[in-house]
Residue, then its C-alpha position, 0 to 999 in steps of 0.5 A: m491870388t486873385g479870383i476868376e473874372y466873370v464877364r458877359g460875352d463870347a469865350t471864342a473872342p477872349r479879352g485882353k492882351g497876350v497869349k490866351i487859351i480858350a478851354h472847354v470840355c469834350n466827351d470821350l466818345g469823339g463826338w463834336g457837334k453840340g454846345f460850345v464846340l459849335a461856336v468854336s467850329r464856326r470860328w476855327p476848323g482846326p480844333e474839331t479836326a484835331f479832336r476827331r483825329w486825336h480820338r480816331e488815333r486814340a490807340g496810339n496816343d493819350f486820348g481819354l478822360g483827363a487828357a488835354q489837347f492844345v490847338q493853336v488857332e491864331p498867333y496868340v490864341w490856342v484852344a484846349n480840348l479837355v476830355g472831362q465828360r464820359g459819353i453824352r447825355t441822351a433821352r435814355s441816360s440816367g445821371v450826367p456825363v460830367r466827370y469832375e476828376a477828369i476835369d481836374a486832371a485836364l486842368v492840371r495839364l491846362a495849367d502846365r501849358a498856360l505857364e509854359l506859354g505865359a497865357s491867360v485862360h478863357m472859358p465858358r462855365i466848363g462842364c456845366g452845359l451839356a455835360g450836366g455839371k454843377w459850377s459849385r463843383v467846377e469853380p473850386l477845381i479852377a481855383e486850385r489848379l489855375l488861380a493858385r498857380g497865378i494863371p488869370v482866368t476869365v469865365y464868359d457867360f454868353g449874352a448881352 
């Protein structure tokens, strides 16, 4: 098993050949408008449209913590909307919205889809931006759910 490849760059422009899935964490309120999703929406409108529809129609689908939605945005590129955040952080909120158990469950679904597509997975440090999570808690989940199943993972740190 190899480790996570860490690179500087933009996760919406994944490196390498073959099928790629760009994964990121979303909230369970259906909100889309801050953080990494802005970069996703600037590049492709489809993931936001699909996420908002998925949330709006949640009474009849699997939307909720731990769920994953996959949206094809280019012939060899997919975006994975992973619901791993309970609500959003506000000035009045205490604690952080990240839910590690939900990220873990969504990573299982991501791994299944990556294996089905023969894809590598690309992401920012999911759950660690606006969701307020700690990479020291997320990284082992990625290792267990993706790397242990032979799925290559690249994590992008934006900048230079």
